[in-house]
Every structure is written in C-alpha cells, then in structure tokens.
C-alpha positions in Angstrom: -181.2 167.6 -192.3 -184.4 168.0 -190.6 -185.2 169.2 -187.1 -186.0 165.8 -185.9 -185.3 165.2 -182.1 -185.7 161.8 -180.9 -186.6 161.3 -177.2 -184.0 160.4 -174.9 -185.0 157.0 -174.3 -185.6 156.2 -178.0 -181.9 157.3 -178.6 -180.5 155.0 -175.8 -181.9 152.3 -177.7 -180.6 153.0 -180.9 -177.3 153.5 -179.7 -177.5 150.2 -177.9 -178.5 148.5 -181.0 -175.7 149.8 -182.8 -173.4 149.0 -180.3 -174.8 145.2 -180.4 -174.4 145.6 -184.1 -170.8 146.3 -183.9 -170.2 143.5 -181.4 -171.9 141.3 -183.9 -169.2 142.2 -186.6 -166.4 142.2 -184.4 -167.2 138.5 -183.3 -167.5 137.5 -186.9 -163.8 139.1 -187.4 -165.4 141.3 -190.0 -163.9 145.0 -190.8 -166.1 147.8 -191.5 -165.7 147.5 -195.3 -166.7 143.8 -194.9 -169.9 144.3 -193.4 -170.6 147.1 -195.4 -169.7 145.3 -198.7 -172.0 142.4 -197.6 -175.0 144.5 -196.9 -174.4 146.7 -199.9 -174.2 149.9 -198.3 -171.2 152.5 -197.9 -168.8 152.3 -194.8 -169.7 155.7 -193.4 -173.7 154.5 -193.3 -172.2 151.3 -191.5 -170.2 153.7 -189.0 -173.1 155.9 -188.7 -175.6 152.8 -187.7 -173.0 151.7 -185.1 -172.5 154.7 -183.7 -176.3 154.8 -183.2 -176.7 158.0 -185.3 -181.0 158.4 -185.5 -180.9 159.6 -189.2 -179.9 156.0 -190.6 -182.5 154.5 -192.3 -184.4 151.8 -190.8 -184.0 149.6 -194.1 -180.3 149.9 -193.7 -180.7 148.3 -190.1 -182.7 145.4 -191.3 -180.0 144.7 -194.3 -177.3 144.7 -191.8 -178.8 142.6 -189.7 -180.0 140.3 -192.7 -175.9 140.4 -193.2 -175.1 139.5 -190.2 -177.6 136.6 -190.1 -179.5 138.1 -187.0 -182.8 139.1 -189.0 -184.6 136.6 -187.1 -184.2 138.4 -184.2 -186.6 141.3 -185.7 -189.5 138.7 -185.4 -190.1 140.0 -181.7 -190.1 143.5 -182.4 -193.5 145.1 -182.2 -195.1 141.6 -182.3 -198.9 142.1 -181.8 -198.9 139.0 -179.4 -196.3 140.9 -177.1 -198.1 144.1 -177.0 -199.9 143.6 -173.8 -200.7 147.3 -173.5 -202.2 147.2 -176.8 -204.1 144.3 -176.0 -205.6 145.5 -173.0 -206.8 148.7 -174.6 -208.3 146.4 -177.4 -210.1 144.6 -174.8 -211.6 147.4 -173.0 -213.2 148.6 -176.4 -215.0 145.4 -177.0 -218.7 145.5 -176.0 -219.4 143.9 -172.4 -222.3 141.7 -173.7 -223.4 140.4 -177.0 -226.5 141.5 -178.6 -229.4 139.0 -179.4 -229.0 136.8 -182.3 -231.4 137.8 -185.0 -233.0 135.2 -187.1 -232.7 135.7 -190.8 -235.5 134.6 -193.3 -232.9 131.8 -194.1 -233.3 130.2 -190.7 -236.7 128.7 -191.9 -235.8 127.6 -195.3 -236.2 124.0 -195.2 
C-alpha cells in the first residue's frame, strides 16, 4: 500500500459517494453479492467502495454506477462547460485585442 494521504475534503466526497452507492443498492433490493456480481467485482471491493475507502479504483466506481444504471450521472463530473474557474482563467490568458489581419498573396489572385 502507498503512503497516499487524501485531503480531508476529498475523503469526505469519497465517503458520501460510497454512501450514495449503498443507498442505491439497498433501494433496488440488492445484496452486496448481487451488485458485486452485476459489476463483475469482488464483494470486498464493493464493501470498500461503499465505505468510502480511498484506495478503491475509479474504474470500479464507474462500473458499479453502470451496474446500478447511474452511469449517466457521471456526465456532469468535471464537465468543462461547468468549470467556471477554468473558463475565467482561460479567458484571462487570451489577448485583449486582435492583431492586424495580414493579406496573403492569395488575396490578389483573380
């Protein structure tokens, strides 16, 4: 195991996601074994995901969401159109005025 230390805020998000996955599983009336089987993973791996263990692979998370039919909810995750901070930074790096339009030799080709 690595010495990876997750920031507290990120760990809280992982824990909440695990709880949400657990709620979705229970609402469907599925056992841990049922969902693990549908996702093609080990029951211990699913339990680790539901407990918010940070070492659980992101691919496992996406596969479990797919098995639950919730994979479309991932479309909003890190959507560039929703990244207001990134957009602001990008626009601040753009030139403030455009340069002169330069004519090429093709402009006079009749």
